[in-house]
VEXFI-957107 format. One record per residue (C-alpha): x, y, z. Coordinates in steps of 0.001 Angstrom, whole numbers, padded with zeros to 6 digits, always signed. Example, Ala and Ser with C-alpha at 12.3 -4.5 7.8 and 13.67 -1.06 7.14 Angstrom:
REM residues 2
+012300-004500+007800/+013670-001060+007140/
***
This chain:
REM residues 336
+142447+109020+088536/+140269+108178+091543/+137204+109521+089728/+137780+107090+086851/+138234+104197+089266/+135024+105071+091109/+133044+105302+087882/+134232+101903+086671/+133377+100381+090038/+129771+101529+089606/+129306+099538+086399/+127271+096305+086354/+129133+093190+087458/+129556+091780+083945/+130990+095047+082608/+133828+095641+085055/+136492+094992+082432/+135214+097757+080140/+137038+101085+079988/+136005+104146+081955/+134602+105605+078747/+131577+103317+079153/+130889+104458+082714/+127699+106290+081791/+126510+103734+079253/+123644+101348+079800/+124250+097639+079577/+121133+096098+078050/+119652+092660+078516/+117211+090801+076303/+113582+091015+077487/+112997+087597+075965/+115788+085372+077263/+117602+087846+079595/+120985+087390+077916/+123314+090380+077751/+122774+092454+074624/+125561+095016+074883/+126222+098636+075713/+124110+101621+074775/+126289+104713+074859/+124806+108063+075964/+124814+109521+072451/+123813+106421+070535/+120729+107002+068403/+120152+104248+065887/+122168+101006+066047/+119838+098067+066829/+120908+095770+069654/+120594+092096+068762/+120477+089398+071414/+123277+086907+070683/+121223+084141+072255/+117703+084390+070797/+118076+087050+068101/+115577+089523+069586/+116277+093062+068394/+116004+096147+070580/+115441+098877+067994/+115189+102644+068249/+112071+103880+066460/+111137+107581+066531/+113498+108187+069422/+112238+105296+071580/+113999+101988+072156/+111484+099188+071635/+112061+096415+074147/+108805+094462+074221/+108609+090908+072967/+105689+089916+070694/+104067+088042+073589/+104263+091150+075806/+102791+093302+073061/+099886+090865+072729/+099341+090771+076491/+099183+094539+076921/+097569+095523+073608/+094049+095915+075007/+095279+097657+078154/+097269+100199+076119/+094371+100782+073737/+091927+101404+076582/+094409+103489+078556/+094999+105744+075565/+091249+106073+074963/+090748+107228+078556/+093604+109708+078403/+092387+111086+075084/+088922+111692+076486/+090496+113391+079493/+092249+115718+077011/+095729+114911+078266/+098383+116912+076489/+095866+119209+074820/+097768+122333+075887/+100815+121634+073717/+104369+122354+074839/+103211+124911+077412/+101156+122196+079111/+104054+119734+079419/+106626+122275+080555/+104386+123403+083414/+104024+119876+084860/+103735+118788+087587/+103199+122159+089222/+100244+123270+087145/+097726+121956+084615/+097427+124919+082258/+094390+123340+080559/+092450+123185+083834/+090981+119833+082802/+092730+117661+085392/+093827+120311+087881/+092870+118309+090975/+095220+115503+089972/+098130+117747+089089/+097645+119669+092316/+098326+116421+094162/+101250+115464+091955/+102744+118932+092162/+102703+118898+095952/+104078+115358+096020/+106950+116461+093819/+107624+119558+095908/+107982+117237+098900/+110499+115198+096906/+112353+118405+095994/+112459+119736+099547/+112963+116595+101605/+113754+113353+099806/+115951+114296+096837/+118331+116421+098952/+118794+113483+101345/+119586+111116+098489/+121826+113622+096725/+123816+114097+099911/+124373+110350+100069/+125754+110170+096519/+128828+112223+095609/+127851+112388+091940/+124704+112476+089798/+122427+109516+090367/+121435+106985+087738/+117636+106892+088034/+115104+104555+086445/+111704+106219+085957/+109264+103293+085702/+105847+104222+084360/+107272+107482+083081/+104193+108471+081050/+104927+111734+079266/+108351+111858+080972/+107843+114952+083126/+109593+113231+086057/+112594+112253+083924/+112773+115851+082717/+112748+117277+086240/+115367+114756+087360/+117580+115661+084400/+117205+119333+085334/+118662+118452+088736/+121689+116968+086978/+120815+113286+087280/+120933+110627+084573/+117363+109449+084043/+116029+106565+081961/+112301+106555+081171/+110264+103351+080800/+106611+102974+079876/+104206+100844+077850/+102565+103835+076169/+104499+105633+073458/+102094+108233+072042/+102806+111981+071984/+099853+113042+074142/+100535+111139+077348/+103280+108666+076465/+106994+108508+075815/+106837+110495+072571/+105630+113538+074516/+109210+113889+075799/+109966+115799+072578/+108658+118886+074384/+111400+118525+077001/+114460+117406+075084/+115337+120757+073526/+115607+122240+077034/+118228+119718+078180/+121927+119477+077470/+121595+115741+076864/+118686+113462+076031/+117492+110857+078515/+116899+107414+076947/+113313+106205+076574/+112319+102528+076501/+108998+100961+075666/+109052+098007+078050/+107044+096350+080803/+107882+096925+084435/+108245+093206+085165/+110736+092683+082332/+113134+095612+082247/+115716+095503+079427/+118700+096325+081627/+121476+094245+083134/+121602+094185+086902/+123095+096748+089321/+123071+099839+087115/+120818+102318+088927/+120918+104123+092252/+117190+104862+092398/+114035+103407+090875/+111015+105725+090876/+107492+104397+090442/+105748+107630+089510/+101964+107050+089769/+102627+103611+088327/+103230+100830+090864/+099491+100253+091340/+099326+099085+087701/+101477+096090+088666/+099863+092669+088495/+102170+091359+091211/+103940+093776+093539/+106477+091179+094638/+107508+090368+091076/+107674+094047+090084/+109803+095047+093070/+112090+092052+092572/+112722+093211+089003/+113395+096776+090161/+115804+095559+092838/+117657+093500+090248/+118518+096735+088449/+119706+098539+091596/+123204+098918+092945/+123568+098599+096708/+122696+100522+098672/+119810+101244+096336/+116618+103194+096739/+113003+102846+095635/+110445+105650+095589/+106720+105009+095269/+104892+108238+094492/+101220+109036+093778/+099794+105551+094072/+096573+105310+096131/+097008+104112+099712/+094312+102852+102084/+094441+101836+105726/+092655+098573+104964/+092356+096390+101877/+088550+096366+101935/+088508+100109+101197/+090902+099572+098308/+088789+096784+096856/+085685+098965+097131/+087497+101734+095259/+088497+099353+092470/+084900+098223+091960/+083634+101814+091949/+086324+102830+089479/+085552+100013+087077/+081826+100740+087209/+082544+104422+086468/+084791+103525+083557/+082168+101222+082092/+079563+103979+082303/+081809+106693+080897/+084026+104845+078419/+082135+101625+077684/+084684+099250+079260/+085807+098375+082790/+089535+098746+082084/+090376+095390+083648/+092154+093642+080791/+095127+093054+083099/+094881+092173+086772/+096373+095402+088142/+096604+095572+091929/+095231+099171+091849/+096053+100206+095439/+098500+099855+098330/+098430+099692+102109/+101262+100169+104580/+100862+096524+105596/+101294+095379+101998/+104521+097351+101641/+105851+096300+105039/+105289+092672+104069/+107048+093235+100743/+109859+094984+102578/+110480+091950+104774/+110330+089691+101724/+112805+091693+099648/+114971+093413+102243/+113606+096935+101841/+113361+099343+104768/+110493+101783+104152/+109865+105300+105361/+106440+106833+104744/+105885+110517+104011/+102527+112270+103905/+102767+115604+102056/+100326+118350+102920/+097691+118567+100191/+095570+121239+101839/+092873+121443+104497/+090111+120246+102187/+092060+117120+101362/+092873+116507+105027/+089161+116706+105914/+088124+114065+103376/+088307+111084+105790/+086087+112880+108316/+083614+113889+105627/+083464+110317+104308/+082883+108948+107804/+080021+111377+108466/+078398+110519+105127/+078861+106778+105592/+081139+106401+102593/+084222+104300+102152/+087612+105564+103238/+089134+107918+100619/+092598+107284+099229/+095744+108881+100561/+098794+109541+098420/+101695+108683+100657/+105269+108672+099434/+107082+105459+100285/+110863+105775+100326/+112654+102457+100526/+116295+101518+100943/+117474+098109+099796/+120474+096775+101681/
***
């Protein structure tokens, strides 16, 4: 009996009167007008969700719930097109199912091994240090929002640990987007929901998740304050935020120099600067500390060991007179 009571207590505020059978359902909100749209049960696969206020429909198409308004689709159309062009040229997903199932520990294609080496070690730090701490705090599986989920490898690994993950991304293709999750779903007892949505307009009612993970994604935000405010809206209290594999610098000038270099490289290699949206592109500790004070988040910073060569990069850059190289810190935040 106490288990049922606890589960109902963890539901969003406007769903408290629902039965315990809905305890693991999602309560959706309209990305257009933010009105409540209704429950999405764990096994629901097809019924469209219509907003009673503005009529916007959240539909499931090819396994993905579409929760972007026409104006959002227009805003991000060029970004998504360019992003997919870059990923295609980088041969993301070219290794088939074997490639996806090995992530993040190994890139079996060898084409982007340096990046997956970093992500693999970041995730091992999460596995060893951060996830066990969070799991000890919660007496049951966590409800986790994976924002910027990409091909959903993080959602898959979280589901393997027994948690209830929800994947969100703009990109829905089967090479590096939400549709690539098909390689994972047959290895899980249940399927994690996937939503095509923007990070500043999440289609969920408030206070439904224990943890929001920005997995190599927060630096795509146009406004960190707005993005974190939206994430915090979806969190129960105490709630947690993880920022993983976004580039960190000790000073903003180094980050700005990196952005200009990156855009020049993209223009040379791909024919465009990939600046159709005003992404922030990098973080500093000072930026996050300021955001923490603004939004009531207490941060802890972790620096995984990426190897001696990686550790020597700042010294090498200083000797050669180059800008400071990025670090990939993990920021773990608790919202009171």
